[in-house]
C-alpha positions as CSV (number, residue, x, y, z in Angstrom):
1,M,-42.8,3.3,-21.8
2,R,-42.6,0.1,-19.7
3,K,-39.4,-0.9,-21.6
4,A,-37.8,2.5,-20.9
5,W,-38.5,2.1,-17.1
6,G,-37.2,-1.4,-17.2
7,A,-34.0,-0.3,-18.9
8,A,-33.6,2.6,-16.5
9,A,-34.1,0.3,-13.5
10,L,-31.6,-2.1,-14.9
11,A,-29.0,0.7,-15.4
12,V,-29.5,2.0,-11.9
13,M,-29.1,-1.5,-10.4
14,F,-25.9,-2.1,-12.5
15,L,-24.4,1.2,-11.4
16,G,-25.2,0.4,-7.8
17,I,-23.6,-3.0,-8.0
18,S,-20.5,-1.6,-9.7
19,G,-20.2,1.1,-7.1
20,C,-19.8,-1.5,-4.3
21,G,-16.1,-2.1,-5.1
22,G,-13.3,-0.3,-3.5
23,L,-10.9,-0.7,-0.6
24,R,-11.9,-2.1,2.8
25,Y,-10.5,1.1,4.3
26,S,-9.2,4.3,2.7
27,R,-8.6,7.8,4.1
28,V,-7.3,10.6,1.9
29,S,-6.1,13.9,3.5
30,P,-7.4,17.2,2.0
31,E,-3.8,18.0,1.2
32,A,-3.6,15.1,-1.3
33,K,-5.3,17.2,-4.0
34,N,-2.3,19.5,-4.1
35,F,0.4,16.9,-3.5
36,H,2.1,15.4,-6.6
37,P,5.4,14.0,-5.7
38,R,8.0,13.2,-8.4
39,R,10.2,10.9,-6.2
40,I,8.9,8.4,-3.7
41,A,10.6,6.0,-1.3
42,V,8.9,2.8,-0.3
43,L,10.4,1.8,3.0
44,P,11.0,-1.9,3.5
45,A,7.7,-3.6,4.3
46,D,6.8,-4.4,7.9
47,V,6.6,-8.2,7.8
48,R,7.2,-8.9,11.5
49,A,4.0,-11.0,11.7
50,F,4.6,-12.8,8.4
51,P,8.4,-13.0,7.6
52,E,7.7,-15.3,4.7
53,A,6.4,-12.2,2.8
54,K,9.8,-10.5,3.1
55,G,11.2,-9.6,-0.3
56,S,8.1,-10.4,-2.3
57,I,6.2,-7.4,-1.1
58,D,9.1,-5.0,-1.6
59,R,9.7,-6.2,-5.2
60,L,6.0,-6.2,-6.1
61,F,5.5,-2.6,-4.9
62,S,8.5,-1.4,-6.9
63,E,7.5,-3.2,-10.0
64,T,3.9,-2.0,-9.8
65,L,4.8,1.6,-9.1
66,D,7.3,1.6,-12.0
67,E,4.6,0.2,-14.3
68,R,2.3,3.1,-13.5
69,K,4.9,5.7,-14.5
70,W,3.4,8.2,-12.1
71,F,6.7,9.1,-10.5
72,A,10.1,10.2,-12.0
73,A,11.8,7.9,-9.5
74,V,10.7,5.0,-7.2
75,L,13.1,3.9,-4.5
76,G,11.8,0.5,-3.6
77,G,11.9,-1.4,-0.3
78,E,14.9,-3.5,-1.4
79,E,17.0,-0.5,-2.4
80,I,16.1,1.4,0.8
81,G,16.9,-1.8,2.7
82,R,20.4,-1.8,1.2
83,R,20.8,1.8,2.1
84,L,19.6,1.2,5.7
85,E,22.3,-1.5,6.1
86,A,25.1,0.8,4.8
87,D,24.0,4.2,6.2
88,E,23.9,4.4,10.0
89,T,22.3,7.9,10.0
90,L,19.4,6.8,7.7
91,R,18.9,3.6,9.8
92,Q,18.6,5.6,13.1
93,V,16.3,8.3,11.6
94,V,14.0,5.6,10.0
95,A,13.9,3.6,13.2
96,E,13.1,6.6,15.4
97,Y,10.4,7.8,12.9
98,Q,8.7,4.4,12.7
99,A,8.9,4.0,16.5
100,K,7.1,7.3,17.1
101,L,4.5,6.4,14.4
102,D,3.9,3.0,15.9
103,R,3.9,3.9,19.6
104,V,2.1,7.3,19.7
105,S,0.7,7.6,16.1
106,F,2.8,10.7,15.5
107,S,4.3,11.4,12.1
108,D,7.3,13.5,13.2
109,P,7.8,16.2,10.5
110,A,11.5,16.7,11.4
111,L,12.2,13.0,11.0
112,S,10.2,12.5,7.9
113,R,11.9,15.5,6.3
114,R,15.3,14.1,7.2
115,I,14.4,10.7,5.6
116,G,13.3,12.6,2.5
117,E,16.6,14.5,2.4
118,L,18.6,11.3,2.9
119,T,16.7,9.4,0.2
120,G,15.9,12.3,-2.1
121,A,12.2,11.5,-1.9
122,E,9.2,13.8,-1.6
123,A,6.9,11.1,-0.4
124,L,7.4,8.0,1.8
125,V,5.3,4.9,1.5
126,L,5.0,2.5,4.5
127,V,3.7,-1.0,3.9
128,R,2.5,-3.4,6.6
129,V,1.7,-7.0,5.9
130,D,-1.4,-7.7,8.0
131,Y,-2.0,-11.2,6.7
132,W,-0.1,-13.6,4.4
133,N,-1.3,-17.2,4.9
134,Y,-3.6,-20.0,3.9
135,T,-6.8,-20.3,6.0
136,T,-10.4,-21.5,5.9
137,E,-13.2,-18.9,5.5
138,N,-16.9,-20.0,5.3
139,D,-15.9,-23.6,4.7
140,K,-13.6,-22.6,1.8
141,K,-9.9,-23.0,1.7
142,V,-8.3,-19.7,0.7
143,G,-4.9,-18.1,0.2
144,K,-5.2,-14.6,1.8
145,V,-3.1,-11.5,1.8
146,S,-4.0,-8.3,3.7
147,L,-2.0,-5.0,3.5
148,T,-2.0,-1.6,5.0
149,L,-0.4,1.3,3.1
150,T,0.4,4.8,4.3
151,M,1.7,7.6,2.1
152,I,3.5,10.5,3.9
153,E,4.6,13.9,2.6
154,A,8.2,13.8,3.6
155,G,8.7,17.5,4.0
156,T,5.8,18.1,6.4
157,G,5.1,14.6,7.9
158,N,1.5,14.9,6.8
159,I,-0.2,11.5,6.3
160,I,-1.6,12.0,2.8
161,W,-3.3,8.6,2.4
162,T,-3.9,5.5,4.4
163,A,-5.5,2.3,3.1
164,G,-6.1,-1.2,4.1
165,H,-7.4,-4.0,1.9
166,Q,-7.3,-7.8,1.5
167,R,-7.6,-10.3,-1.2
168,A,-8.3,-14.0,-1.0
169,S,-8.2,-16.7,-3.6
170,D,-10.1,-19.9,-2.9
171,Y,-8.8,-23.4,-3.8
172,L,-9.7,-27.1,-3.5
173,I,-6.3,-28.9,-3.9
174,M,-3.7,-26.6,-5.5
175,K,-2.9,-23.7,-3.2
176,P,-2.7,-20.3,-5.0
177,D,0.7,-18.6,-5.0
178,L,0.4,-15.8,-2.3
179,H,2.8,-13.8,-4.5
180,D,0.2,-13.7,-7.2
181,V,-2.6,-12.9,-4.7
182,A,-0.5,-10.0,-3.4
183,K,0.3,-8.8,-6.9
184,G,-3.4,-8.3,-7.7
185,L,-4.0,-6.7,-4.3
186,I,-1.2,-4.3,-4.7
187,R,-2.4,-3.2,-8.1
188,E,-5.9,-2.7,-6.8
189,M,-4.6,-0.6,-3.9
190,I,-2.2,1.5,-5.9
191,D,-5.1,2.4,-8.2
192,H,-6.4,4.5,-5.3
193,M,-3.1,6.0,-4.3
194,P,-2.9,9.8,-4.7
195,H,-0.2,10.8,-7.2
């Protein structure tokens, strides 16, 4: 009997520890359970604070989403970036949409719908690089990447999912490649993405 209780206590402790994982922040809209987009557009990452992340983040998101095979088509940040350069209408609509979202936290349904029409996407994914650098935490040198993701239903402007998370890799002499740190972080975050 004592062994059974010990085994049960050990199992409960293990489940409690394994349940501690997850994202630093995640909010899923009730509409997410009925939203299953086939085509998504990942807008170019907002790297204003850390321009050295430009390109890497967009490529990593496209590669990781393509690996999952959840969507029939993934228009990545680099491809959308090329379209933004060539298409004045798309550039204006995206700029206006992002300005409203940044300034007044309003996901304008008319603008998101227009972006969806111009890109052929049912969902938009916004990526913001919150941190991309080497630093010291608790007397340890670390390479750290922090991201915020937002998935929007293009047709309605509803924010389906928002998540924020970070990953750090400590080192003594050889700095970890932030690209590799970001790759692991992106995979972990996408595991939680509605699809």
